[in-house]
C-alpha positions in Angstrom: -0.3 -0.1 0.1 1.4 3.4 -1.1 0.9 6.9 0.8 0.4 10.4 0.0 0.4 13.7 2.0 -2.9 15.5 2.4 -4.2 19.2 3.7 -7.1 17.5 5.3 -8.1 21.3 6.2 -6.2 24.7 6.3 -3.4 24.0 8.8 -3.6 20.8 9.5 -2.3 17.4 7.4 -2.2 13.9 7.3 -0.7 11.0 5.4 -3.3 8.8 3.8 -2.9 5.1 2.2 -3.2 5.0 -1.8 -3.8 2.1 -3.9 -2.2 2.6 -7.6 -3.6 1.2 -10.4 -1.4 -0.6 -13.1 0.4 1.0 -15.2 -1.3 1.2 -19.0 0.4 1.5 -22.8 2.5 4.7 -22.2 2.5 4.8 -18.7 5.3 4.1 -16.1 5.2 3.3 -12.4 7.5 6.1 -10.5 8.8 5.3 -7.1 9.6 8.4 -5.2 13.3 9.4 -4.1 12.8 13.1 -2.9 10.1 15.3 -2.6 10.3 19.3 -2.1 8.5 21.6 -0.4 8.0 25.1 -2.3 8.0 26.9 0.8 6.0 30.2 -0.7 3.0 28.2 -2.8 2.8 24.8 0.0 2.7 26.5 3.1 0.2 29.3 1.8 -2.0 26.3 0.6 -1.2 24.6 3.8 -2.6 27.5 5.6 -5.5 28.0 3.2 -4.6 30.8 1.8 -5.6 30.3 -2.1 -8.4 32.5 -2.7 -11.7 31.2 -4.7 -11.1 33.2 -7.4 -7.9 31.3 -8.2 -8.5 27.6 -7.5 -8.4 26.8 -11.0 -5.4 28.8 -12.0 -3.8 27.4 -8.5 -4.6 23.6 -9.6 -0.9 21.6 -9.2 -1.3 19.4 -12.6 -1.9 15.6 -10.5 -3.6 17.4 -7.5 -6.2 16.0 -5.7 -9.5 17.1 -4.3 -10.1 20.9 -3.9 -9.2 24.0 -1.8 -9.0 24.6 1.0 -9.1 20.9 1.8 -9.5 17.8 1.9 -6.2 18.5 -1.2 -3.3 16.5 -2.2 -1.1 18.8 -3.5 3.0 19.4 -4.7 4.5 19.7 -7.7 8.7 18.8 -6.8 9.2 15.3 -7.1 12.1 12.6 -8.2 11.7 9.6 -8.5 13.0 6.2 -10.6 11.1 4.4 -13.3 10.0 0.5 -12.1 8.2 -0.3 -15.1 7.6 1.0 -18.8 10.0 2.1 -21.3 12.1 4.4 -19.2 12.5 1.3 -16.1 15.6 2.2 -13.9 15.9 6.0 -15.0 15.7 8.9 -12.4 12.9 11.2 -13.5 11.6 14.3 -12.5 7.6 15.2 -12.0 5.2 18.0 -11.0 3.7 15.2 -8.5 2.6 15.8 -5.1 4.2 14.3 -2.0 3.7 10.2 -2.3 5.8 7.2 -2.4 5.2 6.1 -5.7 2.4 7.2 -8.4 1.4 6.4 -12.4 1.5 8.6 -14.4 1.9 9.1 -18.3 5.4 9.2 -20.0 4.6 11.9 -21.4 4.4 13.5 -17.5 7.9 12.9 -16.5 11.6 14.4 -17.6 14.6 12.5 -17.2 17.3 14.0 -14.6 20.6 14.3 -16.3 23.4 11.9 -15.2 25.4 15.0 -14.0 22.7 16.3 -11.6 22.0 14.5 -7.8 18.7 13.3 -7.8 18.6 14.8 -3.8 19.4 18.2 -6.0 17.0 18.0 -9.0 13.9 18.7 -6.8 14.7 21.8 -7.5 13.7 22.0 -11.2 10.4 23.5 -10.7 11.9 26.4 -8.8 14.6 27.0 -11.2 12.0 26.5 -14.3 10.3 29.4 -12.4 13.6 31.6 -12.3 14.1 30.7 -16.1 10.6 31.6 -17.0 11.1 35.4 -15.0 14.2 35.6 -16.6 12.8 35.6 -19.8 10.3 37.8 -18.8 12.7 40.1 -17.5 14.6 40.1 -20.8 18.1 41.4 -19.2 20.3 43.5 -21.2 23.8 43.6 -21.8 25.4 46.2 -18.5 22.4 46.5 -16.7 21.9 47.3 -13.4 19.7 44.8 -11.6 18.1 43.9 -7.8 16.4 41.0 -6.5 14.4 41.7 -3.9 13.9 38.3 -1.7 16.2 35.7 -1.1 13.6 32.5 -1.0 14.1 29.6 -3.5 12.6 31.9 -6.2 14.6 34.8 -5.7 17.5 33.4 -5.3 17.2 31.4 -8.3 16.7 34.6 -10.3 19.6 36.2 -8.8 22.1 32.9 -9.4 20.8 33.0 -13.1 20.8 36.9 -14.1 24.7 37.3 -12.5 25.6 34.8 -15.6 24.5 37.8 -18.0 28.0 40.0 -19.2 28.7 43.3 -17.4 25.3 43.6 -15.4 25.7 44.5 -11.9 23.3 42.0 -9.8 22.4 42.7 -6.3 20.4 40.3 -4.0 18.4 42.1 -1.4 16.9 40.8 2.0 15.8 42.1 5.3 17.4 39.2 6.9 21.2 39.6 6.8 21.7 35.9 7.3 20.5 35.8 4.1 24.2 37.0 3.0 25.3 33.3 3.1 23.2 32.0 0.4 24.2 35.2 -1.8 27.7 34.5 -1.1 27.2 30.6 -1.5 25.7 31.5 -5.2 28.1 33.6 -6.1 25.7 37.2 -5.8 26.8 40.3 -4.1 24.4 41.1 -1.0 22.7 43.7 0.8 20.1 45.0 2.7 17.7 47.1 2.0 19.1 50.2 3.7 22.4 49.4 2.0 21.0 48.6 -1.8 22.4 50.0 -4.9 19.8 52.0 -6.4 19.8 53.5 -10.4 18.4 49.8 -11.6 17.7 49.3 -15.0 15.4 45.8 -13.6 14.2 45.0 -10.3 13.2 41.7 -9.9 10.7 41.5 -6.9 10.2 37.7 -5.1 9.7 38.9 -1.4 5.7 38.7 -1.5 5.9 42.0 1.1 3.9 45.3 0.3 7.5 47.0 1.9 9.5 44.8 -0.9 7.2 46.4 -4.0 7.7 49.6 -2.5 11.6 49.2 -2.2 11.5 47.7 -5.7 10.0 50.8 -7.1 12.1 53.2 -5.0 15.3 51.6 -6.3 14.6 51.9 -10.7 16.1 54.3 -12.1 13.8 56.2 -14.9 12.3 54.3 -17.4 13.1 51.2 -15.0 10.8 48.1 -14.7 9.8 45.7 -11.9 9.2 42.2 -11.9 6.5 41.1 -10.0 7.0 37.4 -9.3 5.8 37.5 -5.5 2.5 35.4 -5.1 0.0 37.2 -2.2 -2.4 34.3 -2.5 -5.5 36.5 -1.4 -3.8 38.9 0.8 -4.6 43.0 0.1 -1.4 44.5 -1.4 -1.0 48.2 -1.4 1.1 49.6 -4.1 3.1 52.9 -3.9 2.0 54.9 -7.4 1.8 58.1 -6.4 4.9 60.7 -6.1 7.3 60.4 -8.9 6.0 56.8 -10.2 4.3 58.6 -13.1 7.0 60.9 -14.1 9.9 58.6 -13.6 7.9 56.8 -16.4 8.4 53.2 -14.1 6.5 50.1 -15.0 5.3 46.9 -13.1 5.1 43.5 -14.9 3.8 40.0 -13.7 5.5 37.2 -14.0 4.0 33.5 -13.5 5.3 30.3 -14.4 1.5 29.2 -15.7 2.2 30.4 -19.4 6.0 30.0 -20.9 7.5 33.7 -21.7 8.7 32.6 -24.6 7.0 31.5 -27.5 9.3 29.2 -29.2 9.7 27.4 -26.2 7.5 25.2 -24.7 7.2 23.5 -21.4 9.1 20.7 -21.8 12.3 22.8 -23.5 12.0 25.2 -20.3 11.6 22.0 -18.0 14.9 20.9 -19.3 16.8 24.1 -19.2 16.6 23.9 -15.7 17.4 20.8 -15.2 20.4 21.6 -17.5 21.0 24.5 -15.2 21.0 22.1 -12.2 24.3 20.3 -13.0 25.9 23.9 -11.0 26.4 22.5 -7.4 26.1 25.9 -6.2 22.2 25.2 -6.3 22.6 22.9 -3.3 22.6 25.9 -1.6 19.2 26.4 -1.5 18.5 23.2 0.0 18.6 24.4 3.5 16.5 21.5 6.1 15.1 17.7 5.3 13.0 15.3 6.8 11.4 12.1 6.4 8.0 12.0 4.9 6.4 10.5 7.8 6.7 13.2 9.2 5.5 16.1 6.9 2.3 16.5 8.9 4.2 17.5 12.1 6.9 19.4 10.0 4.3 21.6 7.3 2.9 23.5 10.5 6.1 24.9 11.6 7.2 25.7 8.3 4.1 27.5 7.3 4.6 29.3 11.4 7.8 30.3 10.4 8.9 28.1 13.2 11.5 26.5 10.3 13.9 28.5 8.4 13.8 25.8 5.3 14.3 27.9 2.3 13.7 24.4 0.6 12.7 21.4 2.6 13.8 17.8 1.0 11.2 15.1 2.2 12.9 11.8 2.3 11.3 8.8 1.0 12.1 5.1 2.5 13.0 2.4 0.0 10.5 -0.2 -0.4 
């Protein structure tokens, strides 16, 4: 009997038994090695913070149940194929936290040999960062700030730092986040020390103060790319003072749409997995727990009692 993690109701999770059907033609059975908790989105789901208007938009590809609960939710899963044409291969799938599952072979992506399975859980996060960079369209020599040193913000800063002659600074209210910036090879500052006159600011802190700071740091004609997901919270945007006279722009970026018309979802995910060959990304995973402990760990993560940027969930061999 397999097992899956469910949000029974807002603030409460449980492990439920699952009976798998046999895979049919064109399907594979995957045994999970690791899954990852995407802290921002999954803790919001755990708290019941998805607005009713966004229930359809926020559905995960293999979600069971409905918001606010009971719901089986998640999308960072790495496992080994046990049956089917890819038998023995390590794959990534946008599947919730479950010990094993059956999906179409088209739903899994091979993990490159030079990417450790435990790091490959970051593929969904890095894919979001890839899409954000495509949306942001950085130019040679841009002055760039990324506000919010969480999983997505840190990944975006890492990718942007690879552009020639750019100035990239990762900004966070917590000075301890300098450690992650150093590991990624990115300059770090607290908001008070942040460099201004930016051509581009990527905002990923999910806070009003962070968004206000993003606008403050822009040079005339500059742009904020808003990556934050606020759920059902109301957010004030400071559009007074010199917002109009400086001709500033705020635009959204969301992973649900591929930001390049010449790429599809599979190609974007493939780019993310190739990027994860860089061991620097390992710094994004700074917490681990056993699958059986998820019901007790998720409430602590949602309450900010745990500081895990990405929580890696480990599964016992069957």
